C-alpha positions, 0 to 999 in steps of 0.5 A: 868427530871430524869435520867440526862440532856436533850439532843438535839433532833437534829440529827448529820451529817452523811450518808444521805442514811443510815438515809433514809434507817433507817427511812424507816425501822422504818415506816415498823416497825411501821406497825408491831403489837406485836413487840417492835419497833412497840410499841416504835413507837406508844408510841413516836408518841403520844408524839412527832409526827410520823416523829420524832418517825420514826427517833427515832425508826430508831436510835433504829434499828441502835443501835440494829444492832450495838449490834448484830454485836459487840456481835455476838448475835441473835435478840430477840424481847422484844414484844409489851407489853414490855412498859406496863409490864415494869412499871405495877404499874404506868399503873395501877395507871394511869388507875384508875385515868382515870376511877375516872376522868370519875366518876367511883368508882374503887376497884381492886382485883387480877385475879385468 
């Protein structure tokens, strides 16, 4: 895995009510469309399942809250398209290979 060691997926001991609240907030964020947290939830849910994705998004909410309080900043949502735009070349290559696997010949040209 690039980026370093794989860490344990287990959550550590902490405030149960905070964990429950963050997970509930994550489920609410999953139902929003066009937001970073909603996109993160569905991206993770495909790979690891909905319940683990909810815990991961809850952790992201906690990290965001910590940074907002520590830096006295305003929250700016990155948007639902963040993960697609982040690595456009990889998304383009994946789409081409999927179409070729279905039997299509693909040629790309820049949109005007």
